[in-house]
C-alpha positions as CSV (number, residue, x, y, z in Angstrom):
1,M,2.3,-31.7,-49.8
2,P,-0.1,-28.7,-49.5
3,A,-1.1,-30.0,-46.1
4,D,2.5,-30.0,-44.9
5,T,2.9,-26.4,-46.1
6,A,-0.2,-25.3,-44.1
7,E,1.1,-27.0,-41.0
8,Q,4.5,-25.4,-41.3
9,E,2.9,-21.9,-41.8
10,S,0.7,-22.4,-38.7
11,A,3.7,-23.6,-36.7
12,A,5.8,-20.6,-37.9
13,N,3.0,-18.2,-36.9
14,A,2.4,-19.7,-33.5
15,P,4.3,-18.2,-30.6
16,S,7.3,-20.1,-29.3
17,K,7.4,-21.8,-25.9
18,S,9.5,-19.0,-24.4
19,A,7.2,-16.4,-25.8
20,L,4.2,-18.1,-24.2
21,K,6.1,-18.3,-20.9
22,K,7.0,-14.6,-21.2
23,A,3.3,-13.7,-21.9
24,A,2.2,-15.7,-18.9
25,K,4.7,-14.0,-16.7
26,E,3.6,-10.6,-17.9
27,A,0.0,-11.5,-17.3
28,E,0.8,-12.6,-13.7
29,K,2.7,-9.4,-13.1
30,A,-0.2,-7.3,-14.3
31,K,-2.6,-9.3,-12.1
32,K,-0.4,-8.7,-9.0
33,K,0.0,-5.0,-9.9
34,A,-3.8,-4.7,-10.1
35,E,-4.3,-6.5,-6.8
36,T,-1.7,-4.3,-5.1
37,A,-3.4,-1.1,-6.4
38,A,-6.8,-2.3,-5.2
39,R,-5.4,-3.1,-1.8
40,L,-3.6,0.2,-1.4
41,A,-6.7,2.1,-2.5
42,S,-8.8,0.4,0.1
43,Q,-6.2,1.0,2.8
44,K,-6.0,4.7,1.8
45,A,-9.8,5.0,2.0
46,S,-9.9,3.4,5.5
47,T,-7.0,5.6,6.6
48,R,-8.8,8.8,5.5
49,E,-11.8,7.8,7.6
50,T,-9.8,7.2,10.8
51,E,-7.6,10.3,10.3
52,S,-10.6,12.6,9.8
53,V,-11.8,12.0,13.4
54,D,-10.2,14.4,15.9
55,H,-10.0,12.4,19.2
56,S,-8.6,15.3,21.2
57,Q,-11.3,17.8,20.3
58,G,-12.5,19.7,23.4
59,D,-9.6,18.4,25.6
60,Y,-7.5,21.5,25.7
61,G,-9.8,24.5,25.4
62,T,-8.9,27.8,23.8
63,L,-5.3,28.9,24.4
64,P,-3.8,32.3,23.5
65,L,-1.5,32.5,20.5
66,I,2.2,33.0,21.2
67,Q,3.1,36.0,19.1
68,S,6.3,38.0,19.0
69,T,4.3,41.3,18.9
70,S,3.3,41.0,22.5
71,R,6.0,42.4,24.9
72,T,6.3,41.2,28.4
73,G,8.8,43.9,29.6
74,K,11.5,41.4,30.5
75,I,15.0,42.1,29.5
76,G,16.9,39.3,27.8
77,L,20.5,38.2,28.5
78,G,21.7,39.1,25.0
79,G,24.1,42.0,24.6
């Protein structure tokens, strides 16, 4: 009988079938989350590299700023 008691105790301490499925599902979820995070990090790094390059540099020259402090002498239509 002591062998039966040991078997029952080990069976009672072992996780159930649904607990094993739940653990496997959680592990798969964690794996997908890690893969997604790695993919997003690599995309972010490559985006930074392409965004840091100014393709229009030197195309427009230096233009004057439009400031409200400069007056042209024109009279507006407002009353």
